[in-house]
C-alpha positions in Angstrom: -32.1 -9.4 -5.2 -31.5 -12.9 -3.8 -29.9 -13.0 -0.3 -26.8 -15.1 -0.5 -24.1 -16.0 2.0 -20.4 -15.3 1.6 -18.3 -18.4 1.1 -15.8 -17.5 3.7 -18.5 -17.6 6.4 -19.9 -20.9 5.0 -16.5 -22.5 5.2 -16.0 -21.4 8.8 -19.4 -21.8 10.4 -21.8 -23.4 7.9 -23.6 -26.5 9.3 -24.7 -29.7 7.5 -28.4 -29.5 6.7 -28.4 -25.7 6.3 -30.2 -24.4 3.3 -28.5 -21.5 1.6 -27.6 -19.6 -1.7 -24.2 -18.7 -3.0 -23.2 -16.4 -5.8 -19.8 -16.3 -7.5 -17.6 -17.5 -10.4 -16.8 -21.0 -11.5 -13.1 -21.9 -10.9 -13.3 -25.5 -12.0 -15.8 -28.1 -13.2 -15.2 -31.8 -13.1 -17.8 -34.3 -14.4 -18.4 -37.8 -13.1 -20.9 -40.3 -14.2 -23.9 -39.1 -12.2 -22.5 -35.9 -10.7 -20.7 -32.8 -11.6 -18.3 -31.2 -9.1 -18.1 -27.4 -9.3 -15.8 -25.1 -7.4 -17.3 -21.7 -6.9 -15.4 -18.7 -5.5 -16.9 -15.3 -4.6 -13.7 -13.5 -3.8 -14.3 -13.5 0.0 -11.7 -16.1 0.8 -8.7 -18.0 -0.7 -10.8 -21.2 -0.9 -13.9 -21.8 -2.9 -16.9 -24.0 -2.0 -17.4 -27.3 -3.7 -20.8 -27.8 -5.2 -22.2 -31.2 -6.1 -24.7 -31.1 -8.9 -26.7 -34.3 -9.5 -28.3 -35.5 -12.7 -31.7 -35.0 -11.1 -31.3 -31.2 -11.3 -33.8 -29.4 -13.5 -32.2 -28.9 -17.0 -29.1 -30.7 -15.7 -27.5 -31.4 -19.1 -28.2 -27.9 -20.5 -27.0 -26.2 -17.3 -23.7 -28.2 -17.3 -23.1 -27.3 -20.9 -23.4 -23.6 -20.1 -20.9 -23.9 -17.1 -17.3 -23.4 -17.7 -14.4 -21.7 -16.0 -15.1 -18.0 -15.4 -18.9 -18.3 -15.6 -21.0 -16.5 -13.0 -23.6 -18.5 -11.1 -26.2 -18.5 -8.4 -26.6 -21.8 -6.7 -29.1 -22.8 -4.0 -29.0 -26.0 -2.1 -28.3 -27.7 1.2 -24.9 -28.1 3.0 -23.7 -31.6 3.7 -20.6 -33.1 5.3 -17.9 -33.5 2.6 -16.3 -36.9 2.2 -13.3 -35.3 0.4 -10.1 -34.2 2.0 -9.4 -30.5 2.8 -13.0 -29.4 3.0 -15.5 -29.6 5.9 -18.7 -29.1 4.0 -20.0 -29.0 0.4 -23.2 -27.7 -1.2 -25.7 -30.2 -2.6 -27.2 -28.1 -5.4 -31.0 -27.9 -5.9 -31.0 -25.0 -8.4 -28.3 -23.5 -10.6 -28.8 -20.2 -12.5 -26.1 -19.1 -14.9 -25.9 -15.4 -15.1 -23.0 -15.0 -17.5 -21.4 -17.7 -19.6 -17.7 -17.8 -20.2 -15.9 -19.2 -23.3 -13.8 -21.8 -21.6 -11.4 -22.1 -24.6 -10.5 -18.5 -24.7 -10.7 -17.6 -21.0 -7.2 -16.4 -20.1 -7.1 -17.8 -16.6 -6.7 -21.5 -17.1 -5.9 -24.0 -14.3 -2.2 -23.4 -14.4 0.3 -20.9 -13.0 0.5 -17.6 -14.9 3.4 -15.2 -14.7 2.7 -11.9 -13.0 3.9 -10.1 -16.2 1.2 -11.9 -18.1 -1.4 -11.1 -15.5 -0.7 -7.4 -15.7 -1.8 -7.5 -19.3 -5.2 -8.7 -18.2 -5.7 -6.4 -15.3 -9.5 -6.7 -15.7 -9.3 -10.4 -14.8 -6.2 -10.9 -12.7 -8.0 -10.2 -9.4 -9.8 -13.6 -9.9 -6.5 -15.5 -9.3 -5.6 -16.8 -6.0 -2.5 -14.6 -5.6 -4.0 -11.3 -6.6 -7.2 -12.1 -4.7 -5.1 -12.6 -1.6 -3.2 -9.4 -2.2 -6.3 -7.3 -2.5 -7.9 -8.8 0.6 -4.7 -8.0 2.6 -4.7 -4.5 1.0 -8.3 -4.0 2.2 -7.4 -5.2 5.7 -4.4 -2.9 5.8 -6.6 0.1 4.9 -9.2 -0.9 7.5 -6.5 -1.3 10.2 -5.0 2.1 9.3 -8.2 3.9 9.7 -9.1 2.0 12.9 -5.7 2.8 14.4 -6.0 6.5 14.0 -9.7 6.7 14.8 -9.2 4.9 18.0 -6.6 7.6 19.0 -9.0 10.5 18.1 -7.2 11.5 14.9 -9.3 13.2 12.2 -9.1 12.0 8.7 -8.4 14.9 6.4 -8.8 14.9 2.6 -5.9 16.9 1.4 -5.9 18.2 -2.2 -4.8 16.3 -5.2 -4.2 19.5 -7.2 -1.5 21.7 -5.8 0.9 24.5 -6.7 3.7 23.4 -4.3 6.3 20.8 -4.5 6.4 19.4 -1.0 9.6 17.3 -1.6 11.4 19.7 -3.8 12.3 17.0 -6.3 10.5 18.6 -9.2 9.2 15.2 -10.5 5.5 16.3 -10.7 2.8 15.9 -13.2 1.6 19.2 -14.6 -2.2 19.8 -14.8 -3.5 22.1 -17.5 -6.6 22.9 -19.6 -4.4 24.3 -22.4 -4.7 22.8 -25.8 -1.2 21.3 -26.0 -1.0 22.0 -29.7 -1.7 25.7 -29.1 -0.2 26.7 -25.8 -0.3 30.5 -25.2 3.1 32.0 -24.6 4.3 35.2 -22.9 6.8 37.7 -24.4 9.7 35.5 -23.6 8.2 32.5 -25.4 7.4 30.5 -22.3 4.0 29.1 -21.5 1.7 31.8 -20.1 0.2 30.1 -17.2 -1.7 33.3 -16.3 -4.1 32.2 -19.0 -4.5 28.7 -17.6 -7.3 27.5 -15.4 -5.7 28.4 -12.0 -3.7 31.4 -13.4 -0.5 29.6 -12.3 1.3 26.3 -12.8 -0.6 23.4 -11.2 0.5 19.9 -10.4 -0.7 16.5 -9.1 0.4 16.3 -5.5 3.4 14.2 -4.3 2.3 14.5 -0.6 -0.5 15.8 1.6 1.9 16.6 4.4 2.0 20.4 4.2 -1.8 20.7 4.1 -2.0 18.2 6.9 0.1 20.6 9.0 -2.5 23.3 8.5 -5.2 21.0 9.9 -3.1 19.8 12.8 -2.8 23.4 13.9 -6.6 23.4 14.4 -7.4 19.8 15.4 -4.1 18.6 17.0 -4.0 15.1 15.5 -4.9 14.4 11.9 -4.0 12.0 9.1 -4.3 11.8 5.4 -4.8 8.7 3.4 -5.1 9.2 -0.3 -3.5 9.1 -3.8 -0.3 10.9 -4.6 1.7 11.1 -7.8 5.3 11.2 -9.0 6.5 11.7 -12.5 9.7 9.8 -12.0 10.6 8.0 -15.3 11.6 4.8 -13.5 10.6 1.3 -14.7 11.6 -0.7 -11.6 9.8 -3.1 -9.3 9.6 -0.4 -6.6 8.2 2.6 -8.5 4.7 3.7 -9.4 3.5 7.0 -10.9 0.3 6.8 -8.9 0.4 5.5 -5.3 -1.3 6.0 -1.9 0.3 7.7 1.1 -0.6 7.6 4.8 0.6 10.8 6.5 -0.3 11.5 10.2 0.5 15.0 11.6 0.5 15.7 15.3 0.6 19.1 17.1 2.4 19.3 20.5 4.5 16.4 19.4 8.3 15.9 19.2 10.6 13.4 17.5 10.3 10.9 20.4 6.5 11.0 20.2 6.7 10.6 16.4 8.8 7.4 16.8 6.4 6.0 19.4 3.5 6.5 17.1 5.2 5.0 14.1 6.2 1.9 16.0 2.7 1.4 17.5 1.2 2.0 14.0 3.2 -0.7 12.3 2.6 -3.3 15.0 -1.1 -2.6 15.0 -1.5 -2.9 11.2 0.5 -6.2 11.0 -1.4 -7.7 14.0 -4.7 -6.8 12.4 -3.8 -8.4 9.1 -2.5 -11.5 10.8 -5.8 -11.9 12.6 -8.1 -11.1 9.8 -6.2 -12.6 6.8 -4.6 -15.6 8.3 -5.3 -17.9 5.3 -4.0 -15.3 2.8 -0.8 -14.7 4.8 -0.2 -18.4 5.1 -0.6 -18.7 1.3 2.0 -16.0 0.8 4.3 -17.7 3.1 4.0 -21.0 1.2 3.8 -19.7 -2.4 5.5 -16.3 -2.6 8.1 -15.9 0.2 8.7 -18.3 3.1 9.7 -15.5 5.4 6.3 -13.7 5.3 5.1 -15.0 8.6 8.4 -14.6 10.3 8.7 -11.0 9.1 5.2 -10.2 10.5 6.0 -11.8 13.9 9.3 -9.8 14.0 7.4 -6.5 13.4 4.7 -7.3 16.0 6.8 -8.7 18.8 10.1 -6.8 18.5 10.9 -3.6 20.4 12.3 -1.3 17.6 16.0 -0.3 18.0 16.6 3.5 18.0 19.9 4.9 16.9 21.2 8.1 15.4 22.4 8.5 11.9 25.9 9.1 13.2 25.7 5.8 15.1 24.4 4.0 12.0 27.2 5.3 9.8 29.8 4.2 12.5 28.3 0.7 12.5 28.5 0.5 8.7 32.0 1.7 8.6 33.0 -0.8 11.3 31.5 -3.6 9.3 33.5 -2.6 6.3 36.7 -2.2 8.2 36.3 -5.7 9.8 35.5 -7.2 6.4 32.1 -8.4 7.7 30.3 -6.7 4.8 30.9 -5.2 1.4 28.6 -2.6 0.0 28.2 -1.4 -3.6 27.6 2.2 -2.4 30.2 4.2 -0.4 29.6 4.9 3.3 30.7 8.1 5.0 29.1 10.7 7.2 26.9 12.9 5.1 25.8 10.4 2.5 22.2 9.3 2.1 22.0 5.7 3.1 21.1 3.3 0.4 18.7 0.3 0.7 21.7 -2.1 1.1 22.9 -0.1 4.1 19.4 0.1 5.7 18.8 -3.6 5.2 22.1 -4.5 6.7 21.3 -2.6 9.9 17.8 -4.0 10.2 18.2 -7.5 8.7 21.7 -8.5 9.6 23.0 -6.4 12.5 20.0 -5.8 14.7 17.7 -8.5 13.1 14.7 -6.4 13.8 13.2 -3.0 12.9 15.4 0.0 13.5 14.6 3.7 13.7 17.4 6.0 12.6 17.3 9.6 13.7 19.0 13.0 13.3 20.2 13.0 9.7 22.5 15.6 8.1 20.5 18.7 7.2 21.8 18.7 3.6 20.1 15.4 2.7 16.7 16.1 4.2 13.8 18.4 3.4 13.6 22.1 4.4 10.7 21.6 6.7 12.6 19.3 9.1 13.5 20.8 12.5 17.2 22.0 12.7 18.9 20.4 15.7 21.0 22.4 18.1 24.2 21.2 16.5 23.0 23.0 13.3 24.4 20.0 11.3 21.5 17.6 11.6 17.7 17.7 11.6 15.2 15.9 13.8 14.4 13.4 11.1 13.6 9.7 11.4 13.4 6.7 9.1 12.0 3.4 10.2 14.0 0.5 8.6 12.6 -3.0 8.3 14.3 -6.3 7.7 14.1 -7.4 4.1 13.0 -4.0 2.9 14.9 -1.0 4.2 13.0 2.2 4.8 9.3 1.8 5.3 8.4 5.1 7.1 10.1 8.5 6.8 9.2 11.4 9.1 10.4 14.2 11.2 9.7 16.8 13.8 8.8 19.9 11.7 10.5 23.2 11.9 8.2 25.4 14.0 10.5 28.5 14.3 9.6 31.1 11.7 13.1 32.6 11.3 14.8 29.3 10.9 12.2 28.0 8.5 12.6 31.1 6.3 16.3 30.5 6.2 15.8 26.8 5.2 13.4 27.7 2.4 15.8 30.2 1.0 18.7 27.8 1.3 16.7 25.2 -0.6 16.2 27.7 -3.5 12.5 27.8 -3.1 10.4 31.0 -3.4 9.2 32.1 0.0 6.1 33.7 -1.6 4.8 30.2 -2.6 4.9 29.2 1.1 3.3 32.3 2.6 0.6 30.2 4.2 3.0 27.7 5.5 5.0 30.5 7.2 1.8 31.9 8.6 1.4 28.8 10.6 4.6 29.8 12.4 3.3 33.4 12.9 0.0 32.5 14.5 0.2 30.0 17.4 3.1 27.9 16.3 3.7 24.7 18.3 6.2 21.8 18.1 4.7 19.3 15.8 5.7 16.1 14.0 4.6 13.6 11.5 5.6 10.8 9.1 4.7 9.3 5.7 4.2 5.7 4.7 3.8 4.5 1.1 0.7 2.2 1.3 1.7 0.0 -1.6 5.2 -0.5 -0.2 3.6 -1.6 3.1 1.4 -4.2 1.3 4.3 -5.4 -0.8 6.5 -5.8 2.3 3.7 -7.6 4.1 2.9 -10.1 1.4 6.4 -10.7 0.0 5.3 -9.7 -3.5 8.4 -8.9 -5.6 6.9 -6.2 -7.7 4.9 -3.2 -6.4 2.8 -3.3 -9.6 1.2 -6.4 -8.2 -0.2 -4.9 -5.0 -2.3 -2.1 -6.5 -5.3 -2.9 -8.6 -4.4 -0.7 -11.6 -0.6 0.2 -11.7 0.4 3.4 -13.4 3.9 3.3 -14.7 5.9 4.7 -17.7 4.1 3.9 -21.0 1.3 2.1 -19.1 -2.1 3.6 -18.6 -4.4 0.7 -19.4 -7.7 0.0 -17.6 
């Protein structure tokens, strides 16, 4: 295998006179009288490297005929100072090998702007575009930063199961997993599916969260995190929903709500700072081409001290804004309602103009596992609200008291026998513990300014869409 150099390094540190080899795909080809100018991109950076191929190259005419947009090449040569604007060096080609030709007339990615809707129909090729290339480089940097953040703090990465028998969120929007022949499902005496004959002997689903299993591991290792795929069978065809998405979920033993908030704030600042350092060109591209507030938003996250208010205080602020005529909302505001995105964005974007952490939500609108506060009306929940987005992180201190947790499970209408192991954690060495969840694609979408969440995951899974 030929040793080649990545174009991003060449553009930054390559020196005239240096002999090297590149490998990549042709973006453009422009012929002059005695030269052909070829832009090659290998996916390592926003910009490609200009290659100058002279007529004295071996098999020059035949090689140029084989070259078209999308073709894959290996080119060896010598770097030289570039007389053109916007580029420091160019490669004077000595040999060109075409690995795979491309039909330039039918190649879908011509030198023009394509709609994101069209690009989703060619998911096998869309990552070669500038925008999607930048998205996936930022996505990679986000993932690297997430692991680095937790590993630096002695968290253990736990691989929680994808197959599960429990509905963590209690919403019921889960994909069922079965080995039954769906044309011949065995039934019991009542005519319902007899899951006793299925693979696991009971109903099985794709997980919506690794949180409950992460709590198990936190009770042995103190600080853990999950980072993996989750699934939700919500039949929603919006720009904010996916059926398959990735979640980041840390869980910390001996931790209360205040510690949870501290970690969430430090986490967001760390990831944004890492991406700004390692993907500066890509972020500048998003700021210029996608959303001119991308850089401002990142700086706001990194440099602001997050405001912390209670849910009751948040509702009071919203009600005051309505009373004064400062703001009109589509959804009603009163104590006890679940705040909508428009309410969350007003608080973070217009009122405080920076990230806000809202705590202590009404117990009726939050999950059974969140710790009941002393007022018995609210739970120790928290949502991190970001300008231009709304909620980006949701979390809570968990209910560590056995008797109260049993009451909450019963009140939620859930069978306690399904959570026998979760209750055992409260029987054997229970401790205060807390954690939060962050939708990974939502983070990447927020960071890049991309309008549709389907454009920040390589292969989106949505209703009626299971291509690639």
